[in-house]
N, C-alpha and C positions, 0 to 999 in steps of 0.2 A: 769489621770490629766496631767502626763508628756507625751509629744508627741514625745519623742525621738524614732527614728527607732531602731530596734534591733542592727544594726551595729554602732549605735552612742554612746549612753551612758547608755543604759538600764542596762547593767551589773553593771556599776558604781553605778547607783541608787539602785540597789538591795543590793549592799554591804553596803549601808548606813543604812539600816533598823535595823541593829543590834547595832548601836551606836548613840543613839538619846538623846537629852536633851530638857529641858523645862525651862520656867520662869514665874514669876508672870506677870499679865497684868493689868496695870492701865491706859494705854494710847492707846486705839485702834486706828489704822490707818484708816482714813476716806477713803471710796471707791474712792473718787475723788482725792486723793493725791497719789503721786508717788515719789519714791526715784531715779529712773533711767529713763532717756529719751533716747530711742534708735531710731535713724533716719536711714532709709534704703530706698531701692526702692521697687517697687511692686513685682519684681521677687523674692526677698529674704525675704520679710516680713514673709511669712509662715514658712520658714526655721528657722528664728530667734525666733519663738514662744517657742521652747524648752528651749532656753537660758533664755528668759523672765520668763517662768514658774519656772525654777531653781532659778533665782534671787528672784522671789517673794516668793518662798517657804522658803528662808533663811532670809526673812525680808527686801528685797529690791524690793518693788513693781515696776514693769517696764512697761512703756508705749511705745509701738512700733508705730511710725508714719512714713508715707512714704513721700518722697520728693514731689511726685505729690499731695498728700493731703495738704502739707504745701504750695505748689504753689497756690492751690485753696483758702486756708483759710486765708492767710496773704497777706496784701496789701503793695507792695513795687515794685521798678522798676527793680529788678533783683533777682535771686534765692538766692544769698548769703544773701541779706538783709531780705528776707522772712524767711530763716532758722534762722537768728539771732533773728528776732522778735519772732519766735516760741520758740526758746530756752529760751529767756527772759520771755516769757509768762509762760512756765512751771517752771522756777526757781521762779518767783515771785508769781504765783498763785496756783501752785500745789506742791510746796515743793521739787522740784527736786534738788538732791545733786550731781548727776553724769550725764554727757552727753556722750553717746556713738555714734560715727559716724560709722554706721554699714556697711562699705564697702570702697573700694578704690575709687580714682578719676582718671580722665583723663583730658587732656587739653581741653580747650573750654567748661568747665562746663559739660563734659560728665563723664561717669563712674557711680558708684553706688550712691555715695554721693559727690556732688561737693565740691572741696576744698574751703576754705574761700577766701575772697577777695584777689586778687593779689596785694601784696604790693611791691612797687618798691624801691630799695635801691641803694646807691652808689656802694656797692660791689656786688649787684645782680641786675644789670640794666634791665634784662629781667623780673624781678619780681618773687615772690614766693607765692603760695597759703598759706594763713595764717589762720589756723583753730581757733586760740584763739579769733579771731574777733567774732565768734559765741557766746562767753560768754559775750561779751561787752554790757553794758547798753547804749552805745553811738554809733552812726554812725561815722565811722572813716574817713569820707570825709568832713572835715570842710569847705573846700573852694568850695565844690560842683562841682568839675571838673571831677568826674568820676574815679579819681585815689585815692585809699584808702591808709591810713597809711603813707603818706609822712611825713618824719621826721620833716621838717620845716613847710610846709604849713598846715598840719593836726594836729599839736601838741596838740592843745587845745581840740580836739575831741577824742584823743586816750586814751582809758581806758584799762589798762593791767589787767590780772587776779589777784585777791586778795587772792587766795588760798582757798577760801571757797567752790568752786565747782570743782569737778574733771572732767577732759576732756580726752578722748582718741579716737583714730580712729582704728578700727579693719579692716585692709585692705584686706578684702575678696572680691572675685569676683563671686563665684558660690555657689550653695546650698551645694555642697560637702564641700567647704571651711568652711561654717557656721557650718555644722554638726561636722566636725573634730575639729573645734575650741571649740565648745560647750563642747564636750567630754573632751577636755584638761582642760577647766575651771572647770568642775565638779571634775575632778581628783585633780586639784590643791587645790580646796577649801574643798574637802571632804576627800581626802586620801593623803595629803601631808606627805612626810617622817617624821617620828617622832624621828629620831636619830640626828646626828650632821650636817646633810645636811643644815639646816637653818642657821647655824653659820659660814659657810665657804664661803669666797669670794676670787676671783682671779682677779688680775689686769694684763692684757696683754699690752705689749708696744713694738713696733718695731722701734719707732722713737727716736733716741738717744737724740735730743734736748728736748724731752718731758719727759725724765726719771725723772728729778728733780720734776716737778710738779705732775707727777703721784704718786711718792712716797709721796709728801706732801699732796695729796688728802686724803691718809690714815693716815699718821703719824701726820699731823697737824690738821686734821679735824675729819674724821669719827671715828678713833680709840678713840677719846676723848668722844664720846657719845654712842658708841656701843661696847659691850663686845664680839665681834665676832672675827674670825680669818681671816687673809688675807695672800695670797701668791702672789709673783711677778713672773709672767711668761713673763719675758723680753727676748729680743734677747741676752742680756748680762748676764742674771742670771735667773736661775729657781731652784725650790726646787728639781728637778730631775736630776741635772747635775752630771756628773761623778766627783769623788773627785779630786780636784785640777784643774778642767777644767770648769770654769765658762762659761755658755752659750752653753755647749756641747749638751744639750737637746734642739733641735730646736723648735722654735715657728712656727710650720708648720701646714698646714691644717689637716694633718693626726693626729697630736698630739692634736689639738684642738677638733677634733671629739672624740678622746679617752677621753679627759678631760670631755666632756659633757656626753658621754655614760657611764662613770664610776659612774655617779649619786652621786658625792661627793660635787659638787659646786653649791650652790643655787643662787649665785649672781656673776655677771661678768661685768667687765668694759674692753671694747676692744678699745685700743688707738693705732692709727696708720692710715695709708692711706687706701683708698678704693675707689670704684666707684660703680655705680648702682648695678651690679650683684655680687660683690665680696668684701671680706676683703683681703687686701694685707698684707701678713705676712712675715716671715723671708726669705731672699733670694728672690727667684722667686716663692715661694709658694703662692697660692691664694685659699681662702676658697670660693667655688662657690656652685651652686645648686646641683652638684653631691655629694658634701660633706654633704649638708643638708639631702639628701636622705639616707645617711648612718647613720643618727642619730636614735637611738632606745632608747632614754631616757624616755620612757613612765612612767608617774607618778612622774618624778623628773625634772620639767621644770624650768630652771634658769631664773631669771629676769636679763636683760642685759641693759647696757648703752654703747653707742659707739659714738665717735666723727668722725668716718670715713666718708669722703665725699660721699654724694649722696646715702649712704646705706639705708637711710630712705625715699627715693624718692617714695612716694605712688601715684604720679600723672603722671607717665611716660607712653607714649604709647609703650615703650619697657618693658612692664611688664614681670616678677616681679623683684623688687629689692631684694637684699639678705635678708633684714629684713622681707620683705613680705613673702619670702619663709620660714623663720624661724617661722613666725606666722601661716602660712597655713599648715605646715607639720603635717600630722596626726600622733598622738602618739609619737611625737618628737619635737625638736626645743624649742620654748619659747612661753610664753603667754603674755609677755609684754616687749617691747624694746624701750628705749629712744634713738632717733637718729635724725641727721639733715636731712632736706629735700633737702638741697643743699650741700654747701662745708664745713660746720662745722669749720669755721676759728677760730684761737685763738684770740678772740676779746679783745682789750684793749682800754681804754680811752686815754692812753698816749703811743705813739710808743716806748718810752724808756723802757716800761715795758716788752717788748719782751726779752730784755737782762736779766732782773731780772727773767723772767720765766725760761730761760735756765740755769742760774747760781745759782739761789736761790730757784727755785720752785714756784715762784709767780703764782697763778692761773689766767688764762685768763677766759673770760666770759663763754665760752663753758664748760671748765673743772669745773669751779665753779658751773655752773648749774647742772652738773651731780653729783658733790659732795653734793650739797645742797639737791638734790633729794634723795640720799641715807640717808642723815642725817634726813630728814623729815620722811622717812619711818621707819628708825631704832630707832630714838629717840622720835619722836612725834606720832608714830603709824599711820601715814597718809597712805591712800591707794595709789596705783600707780598713779592714775590720780590726786589725791589731792597733792601728794608729788611733782610732776612736776609743778603744778600750784603754789604751795607754793614757790618752788625754783625760779620761774619767779617773783613772787611778791616781793621777797627779792632783786631783781635786778632793781626795778622800778626807784629808784633814779638815778642809773647809766644810765638807758635807756632814761630818760628824758633829760640827759645832753650829751649823746653820741650816735651818729648814729650807731656806731658799736654794742653797747649793745642793741639798738632798734632792729637791725637785729637779734641779738642773741636770744632775746625773741621770735621773730616771727618765726625763722626757726627750732627750736627744738621741736619735737613732741613725744608724747607717742603713739606708734603703738602697740595696744593690749588693754586688758580690764582695764579700769580705776578704777574699783570698788574693785580690789584685795588687800587684806591684804598682806603686803610685807614680813611677817614672820621674825620678828626680833629674834625669838627664836623657838625652836621646838614646834609644836602645841600640846596642850593637847587633850586627847580623853575623852569625857564625859561618865559617867556611869549613865544610865537612869533607873529610876524606875517609871513606869507610867501605868495607867489603859489600858488594851488592848481593852476594849469595853465600849461604852457609850450608853445611851438610849435617846429617844426623850424627850424634855422638858428641865427643868433646871438641870444643872450639875455643880458640882464643881470638876474640874480636878486638882488633886494634883500631883506634879512631884518632884522628887529628881534627881539632876544632878551631884553632887560632884564638880561642877565648879561654883564659884561665879562670878557674873558680866557678864555672857554670854548672848547673845541676843537670845530670844526665840520667835518663830512665830507659831501661830495657824491659820490654813486656811481651811475653808470649803466653797467652791465656791458657791454652791447652796443656802446656807443660808446667804450669805453675811458676813460670819465670817472671819475677818482678824485682828488678834490682836498681838501686839508686846510688849515685856517688857524685863527687865533685871532680872536675877536670884539674889536672895538676898545673903547675906554674907555666908549663910550655903549651898548655891547651891540649895535651895528649892523654890518652887513657887506654886501658885494656880490660876486657871482661873475659873471665874464664867461665864458659857456659857448657852445660850438659843438656843437649837438645834431644828430645825423645820422639818428636813427631814432625812431619813436614807441614808447611804452611807459612804464613806471614808472621814476622816478628816486628813489633813496633819499637822504634828507637826515637828518643826525643832529647832536646836540650832546652833549658829555660833558665831563668835567673833574674836577678835584679838588673834592670836596664838591659835586658836581653830579649829580643823577639823570639818567642818559643818556636822551635822548629821540629817537625815530625816527619819521619819517613818509615818505610817498611823494607825489611830485608827478607827475601824469600829463602826458606829452608827446604832443600830437596832431599 
């Protein structure tokens, strides 16, 4: 049932068969309903099937649809509007909760999945592709002039994300990219480290005027809702400095590579300057593609936020950006990075707030977005894609009154998988007791998991069996099944801070 090539994630899947869980099922998912909509092109659709099968096996039924099919099936004047109509169709009529744009973009609507409508801003006069338009129930061109999302002229038509649907773009270009990323996702969801990894966060900062707000992001906000640990890897101070010599341990590319490869930090915020292919660090040190290739953090993939200019530029003809390289790196890098597609400015409604940012740590729009993202994941258990959309939703009032905040909502994207649990704590490993074999006809499948509240999925493709439910308070569950044919039945358990587990039961 899983179509992963041997080099892709087959070994990862085999590891799962010894750690499975189940639950009671009272609400079977209808065959015509989906939790994930994945949009890609014809060249990559087959490669994405293993990802879709994995998601379906853990209770997130996934529909793959190609841009060419969308172009044929939906009626609009441009491909962006057709994609928007498709997304709304699947949200409203098929129950979709996450939208995955399965590929990067290029200028002039080229690339794997075109970027959202180009929105033009005072601070970005050349415009930026705006993916959040794909979630909108409204067409952002109120004055019908072919220019979308104009702060003044299109105000009445602009609908920002409300946080109920997760959105992310996985900026791959090749089949090999898809295969490598799928393997990383399976590892993240099934074999996430169970020690202190999930509780450790590092803030990096090379920009002295930003020190106060970066400190405030943790001290004034995230630390109040999450019982994790944070470290400051600033140019001026680090936990690894020599005694009496603050800042002696440099925030260099080599030391950032070491930090990631040590597999001790699950969450990172990178604050400082950058451009398309690099993070600019202390002195003249730059973290570039050569450093990405040195990453060997297999199985311990940190979630990352960054404000660095153009590092999340997924639509450049000078591919790849540094964030794209982190996502595409096989067995290393990251599985989800929040980054600006252009300059990541410190947005404020009042220009005088810049002084307050430097002196008192007042959060600008970009830093506040990143902070809210982490808070939504750590406190509200939102997935990566949900967390960013929720962060944007909390800025709607500001965006309606400030062109700077309107740009802020438009330019920050999640590059990576939007369906991932952000791991606010070390995941539990279920203990499964389940029948190893079933027979044709009526069966009552009883399962003990030792984890209450986990999500359990039972899937047998040939018989149309696809059922999902939650384990009861004792971690036990029962399924009443009508089995019509012999073969394998897939059973899984997953959930918030739970390592997903998958096994097969043979039906004779």
